[in-house]
C-alpha positions as CSV (number, residue, x, y, z in Angstrom):
1,X,0.0,0.1,0.0
2,X,1.3,3.6,-0.8
3,X,2.4,6.0,1.9
4,X,-0.7,8.1,1.0
5,X,-2.9,5.0,2.2
6,X,-0.8,4.6,5.4
7,X,-1.3,8.3,6.3
8,X,-5.0,7.9,5.5
9,X,-5.5,5.2,8.4
10,X,-4.1,7.5,10.9
11,X,-5.7,10.5,9.4
12,X,-9.0,8.6,9.6
13,X,-8.8,7.6,13.3
14,X,-7.6,11.4,14.2
15,X,-10.5,13.0,12.5
16,X,-13.3,10.6,13.9
17,X,-11.6,11.4,17.4
18,X,-11.9,15.0,16.8
19,X,-15.6,14.8,15.6
20,X,-16.6,12.8,18.7
21,X,-14.9,15.8,20.7
22,X,-12.3,13.5,22.5
23,X,-8.8,14.5,23.4
24,X,-6.2,11.9,23.6
25,X,-6.2,12.1,27.4
26,X,-9.9,11.2,27.1
27,X,-9.2,8.1,25.0
28,X,-6.4,7.2,27.4
29,X,-8.7,7.3,30.4
30,X,-11.4,5.3,28.7
31,X,-9.2,2.6,26.7
32,X,-6.4,2.5,29.1
33,X,-4.0,2.6,26.2
34,X,-1.0,4.8,26.9
35,X,-1.2,8.2,25.2
36,X,2.2,7.6,23.4
37,X,0.7,4.5,21.7
38,X,-2.4,6.7,20.6
39,X,0.0,9.3,19.1
40,X,2.1,6.6,17.5
41,X,-1.0,5.0,15.9
42,X,-2.2,8.4,14.5
43,X,1.2,9.0,13.1
44,X,1.5,5.6,11.6
45,X,4.8,4.8,13.9
46,X,3.6,1.2,14.5
47,X,7.2,0.3,15.5
48,X,6.8,2.3,18.8
49,X,4.0,0.0,19.9
50,X,4.8,-3.1,22.3
51,X,4.6,-5.8,19.5
52,X,3.0,-6.7,16.2
53,X,0.0,-8.3,18.2
54,X,-0.9,-4.9,19.8
55,X,-1.0,-3.0,16.7
56,X,-4.3,-4.5,15.5
57,X,-5.6,-4.8,19.0
58,X,-5.0,-1.2,19.9
59,X,-6.3,0.1,16.3
60,X,-9.5,-1.8,16.6
61,X,-10.0,-0.5,20.2
62,X,-9.4,3.1,19.1
63,X,-11.8,2.9,16.2
64,X,-14.7,1.3,18.2
65,X,-14.3,4.1,20.8
66,X,-14.9,6.8,18.1
67,X,-17.8,4.8,16.4
68,X,-15.8,3.4,13.6
69,X,-16.1,-0.2,12.4
70,X,-12.9,-1.4,13.9
71,X,-13.0,-4.8,12.0
72,X,-13.7,-3.2,8.8
73,X,-10.9,-0.6,9.2
74,X,-8.3,-3.5,9.9
75,X,-9.6,-5.1,6.6
76,X,-9.2,-2.1,4.6
77,X,-5.8,-1.2,5.7
78,X,-4.8,-4.7,6.3
79,X,-1.5,-4.5,3.9
80,X,-0.3,-1.3,5.9
81,X,-0.3,-3.2,9.1
82,X,2.4,-5.6,10.5
83,X,1.7,-9.3,9.4
84,X,-0.4,-11.4,11.5
85,X,1.7,-14.5,10.6
86,X,4.9,-13.3,12.5
87,X,6.2,-15.6,15.1
88,X,5.6,-13.1,17.7
89,X,2.0,-12.6,16.8
90,X,1.3,-16.4,16.8
91,X,3.0,-17.1,20.1
92,X,1.1,-14.2,21.7
93,X,-2.4,-15.6,20.5
94,X,-1.5,-19.1,21.5
95,X,-0.2,-18.0,24.9
96,X,-3.6,-16.3,25.7
97,X,-5.9,-18.6,23.9
98,X,-5.3,-22.4,23.6
99,X,-8.1,-22.7,21.1
100,X,-6.6,-20.1,18.8
101,X,-9.2,-17.4,19.0
102,X,-7.6,-13.9,18.4
103,X,-6.3,-12.0,21.3
104,X,-8.3,-9.0,20.0
105,X,-11.6,-10.8,20.7
106,X,-10.5,-11.5,24.2
107,X,-9.6,-7.9,24.9
108,X,-13.1,-6.9,23.5
109,X,-14.9,-9.4,25.8
110,X,-12.9,-8.5,28.9
111,X,-13.8,-4.8,28.5
112,X,-17.5,-5.7,27.8
113,X,-17.7,-7.9,31.0
114,X,-16.1,-5.0,32.8
115,X,-18.6,-2.6,31.7
116,X,-21.6,-4.8,32.7
117,X,-20.1,-5.7,36.0
118,X,-19.6,-2.0,37.1
119,X,-23.3,-0.9,37.0
120,X,-24.4,-4.1,38.7
121,X,-22.0,-3.7,41.5
122,X,-23.3,0.0,41.8
123,X,-26.9,-1.3,41.7
124,X,-26.2,-3.8,44.4
125,X,-24.6,-1.0,46.8
126,X,-27.6,1.2,46.2
127,X,-30.0,-1.6,47.1
128,X,-28.0,-2.4,50.3
129,X,-28.0,1.3,51.3
130,X,-31.8,1.6,50.8
131,X,-32.4,-1.7,52.9
132,X,-30.5,-0.2,55.6
133,X,-32.2,3.0,55.5
134,X,-35.5,1.3,55.7
135,X,-34.4,-0.8,58.8
136,X,-33.1,2.4,60.5
137,X,-36.3,4.2,59.8
138,X,-38.5,1.1,61.0
139,X,-36.4,1.0,64.2
140,X,-37.1,4.8,64.9
141,X,-40.8,4.4,63.9
142,X,-41.2,1.4,66.4
143,X,-39.5,3.6,69.2
144,X,-41.6,6.4,68.5
145,X,-44.8,4.2,68.5
146,X,-44.0,2.9,72.0
147,X,-43.7,6.4,73.6
148,X,-47.0,7.5,71.9
149,X,-48.6,4.5,73.8
150,X,-47.2,5.7,77.1
151,X,-48.2,9.2,76.6
152,X,-51.8,7.9,75.7
153,X,-52.0,6.0,78.9
154,X,-50.9,9.1,80.9
155,X,-53.7,11.1,79.3
156,X,-56.3,8.5,80.1
157,X,-55.3,8.5,83.9
158,X,-55.2,12.4,84.1
159,X,-58.4,14.5,84.9
160,X,-60.6,16.1,82.3
161,X,-58.8,19.7,82.5
162,X,-55.5,18.0,81.9
163,X,-56.8,15.7,79.1
164,X,-57.9,19.0,77.3
165,X,-54.6,20.6,77.7
166,X,-52.7,17.5,76.5
167,X,-55.2,17.1,73.6
168,X,-54.6,20.5,72.5
169,X,-50.7,20.2,72.8
170,X,-51.1,16.8,70.8
171,X,-52.9,18.5,68.0
172,X,-50.3,21.3,67.9
173,X,-47.6,18.7,67.6
174,X,-49.5,16.7,64.8
175,X,-49.9,19.9,62.8
176,X,-46.2,20.6,63.4
177,X,-45.3,16.9,62.1
178,X,-47.7,17.5,59.1
179,X,-46.0,20.9,58.2
180,X,-42.5,19.1,58.5
181,X,-43.6,16.2,56.4
182,X,-44.7,18.6,53.8
183,X,-41.5,20.6,53.7
184,X,-39.6,17.1,53.5
185,X,-41.6,16.1,50.5
186,X,-41.1,19.0,48.3
187,X,-40.4,18.2,44.8
188,X,-36.8,18.8,43.7
189,X,-36.4,21.4,41.0
190,X,-33.6,22.5,38.7
191,X,-32.7,26.0,37.6
192,X,-30.2,27.1,35.2
193,X,-27.6,29.7,36.6
194,X,-25.2,30.1,33.5
195,X,-24.5,28.6,30.0
196,X,-21.6,28.5,27.8
197,X,-20.9,26.6,24.4
198,X,-19.1,24.0,26.3
199,X,-21.5,23.6,29.3
200,X,-23.7,25.0,31.8
201,X,-24.2,25.6,35.6
202,X,-27.5,24.6,37.4
203,X,-29.0,24.7,40.9
204,X,-31.1,22.0,42.5
205,X,-33.4,22.9,45.2
206,X,-35.1,20.5,47.5
207,X,-32.4,17.6,47.2
208,X,-32.2,14.8,49.6
209,X,-29.4,14.6,52.2
210,X,-27.6,12.0,50.0
211,X,-28.9,12.6,46.4
212,X,-29.2,9.4,44.3
213,X,-28.0,10.0,40.7
214,X,-29.1,7.6,37.8
215,X,-27.1,7.7,34.4
216,X,-28.5,6.1,31.1
217,X,-28.1,6.6,27.5
218,X,-30.0,6.0,24.2
219,X,-26.9,5.2,22.4
220,X,-23.1,4.9,23.0
221,X,-22.2,7.8,25.4
222,X,-19.2,8.4,27.5
223,X,-19.5,10.2,30.8
224,X,-17.7,11.0,34.1
225,X,-18.7,12.1,37.5
226,X,-16.6,14.3,39.8
227,X,-17.3,15.1,43.3
228,X,-15.2,17.7,45.3
229,X,-12.5,17.6,42.6
230,X,-12.2,13.7,42.7
231,X,-13.6,11.5,39.8
232,X,-16.0,9.0,41.4
233,X,-16.9,7.2,38.3
234,X,-16.5,7.3,34.5
235,X,-17.4,5.0,31.6
236,X,-19.2,4.5,28.5
237,X,-23.0,3.5,28.6
238,X,-25.2,2.2,25.7
239,X,-29.0,1.7,25.5
240,X,-28.6,-1.6,27.4
241,X,-26.6,-0.4,30.3
242,X,-27.0,2.1,33.0
243,X,-25.2,3.3,36.2
244,X,-26.4,4.6,39.6
245,X,-24.4,6.2,42.5
246,X,-25.1,8.1,45.7
247,X,-23.7,11.5,46.3
248,X,-22.0,12.0,49.7
249,X,-24.0,14.3,52.1
250,X,-21.0,16.6,52.4
251,X,-20.9,17.6,48.7
252,X,-22.2,20.8,47.6
253,X,-21.9,20.4,43.9
254,X,-21.0,17.6,41.3
255,X,-19.7,17.9,37.9
256,X,-20.7,15.8,35.1
257,X,-18.8,15.5,31.7
258,X,-20.5,14.1,28.6
259,X,-19.0,13.0,25.3
260,X,-22.4,12.5,23.7
261,X,-24.7,14.8,25.8
262,X,-27.9,14.4,23.6
263,X,-27.9,10.7,23.9
264,X,-27.4,11.0,27.6
265,X,-30.3,10.9,30.4
266,X,-29.8,11.9,34.1
267,X,-32.0,11.5,37.1
268,X,-31.4,13.0,40.4
269,X,-33.5,11.8,43.4
270,X,-35.9,10.2,40.9
271,X,-36.3,13.7,39.1
272,X,-35.3,14.0,35.4
273,X,-32.4,16.5,35.0
274,X,-32.9,17.9,31.3
275,X,-29.8,19.9,31.1
276,X,-29.7,19.5,27.3
277,X,-32.8,21.8,26.4
278,X,-31.3,25.2,27.5
279,X,-27.7,24.4,26.6
280,X,-29.0,23.4,23.1
281,X,-31.0,26.6,22.7
282,X,-28.0,28.7,23.8
283,X,-25.8,26.9,21.3
284,X,-28.2,27.3,18.5
285,X,-28.5,31.1,19.1
286,X,-24.7,31.5,19.2
287,X,-24.4,29.4,16.0
288,X,-26.9,31.6,14.0
289,X,-25.2,34.7,14.7
290,X,-22.3,33.6,12.5
291,X,-23.3,33.8,8.8
292,X,-22.7,30.9,6.5
293,X,-21.3,28.5,9.4
294,X,-24.6,27.6,11.1
295,X,-24.5,23.9,10.3
296,X,-20.9,23.3,11.0
297,X,-21.0,25.0,14.3
298,X,-24.0,23.4,15.5
299,X,-22.6,19.8,14.4
300,X,-19.4,20.5,16.3
301,X,-21.1,21.7,19.6
302,X,-23.3,18.6,19.6
303,X,-20.1,16.5,19.4
304,X,-17.8,18.4,21.8
305,X,-17.4,17.2,25.5
306,X,-19.9,19.1,27.5
307,X,-19.5,20.0,31.2
308,X,-22.5,20.4,33.5
309,X,-22.1,21.6,37.1
310,X,-25.0,21.0,39.5
311,X,-25.1,23.0,42.8
312,X,-27.2,21.5,45.7
313,X,-29.5,24.1,47.7
């Protein structure tokens, strides 16, 4: 294959990455492939990779992350890649798979299993937390019921004047509890504070002490969750997967990053957090102010990584 074709392989991957709004650091975090290897792939410097076997495995993984058909890409540029018949390649395949299946397929399956396991573990933890919370609440309610029974006995023994006084006090306490209950069950609400082409800042009122967040997607979408400057979770979801987590009570805000914001759905305390509607409107207005570039600008904004900050009040 000609030099022009070899350059086309790296340029094809680089263009797809830029179109998705990913940086090399984003791909390194998601694929776990070192940044210098990603640069070598884009520059066609395959000799800098660990070995012939990893060239095809890394290229396919890179292509799949930017929504290209990895298998088709390898087939198209087969002659530009190291031979799969080298002794190093054969030994590596036999070492990892006695049944002679390709290492590339094992790598794909390993990541698929990992992506499926992480949400399941998260769900199990959330369920355990809920069950513990229910048990604690039931224990407190049981103690309160016993105390109420003792108070009732005292009222029945007292004189009529004392009964009226305690009855009035009981009614006052009941009204106070109802008022507190109404305040505690206020519906969470979201309010946009600011917006830019790369993201927005929102305020959430009436959030619970430990807000519960649910993440899902209608297609392939990479995202991350950062609390107090530390990333607590990041990964890629699809229409068949989701992820749930609990925000610590000490947190005053949470920062979300989305590689494909329009395909992402977020719920906080069971309330849909529609952060895309206002951001899309802002982006569309900004795009229309530049003559002749409306379509290009809108497309680029949609594919860029968007940052959303949610503050709890």
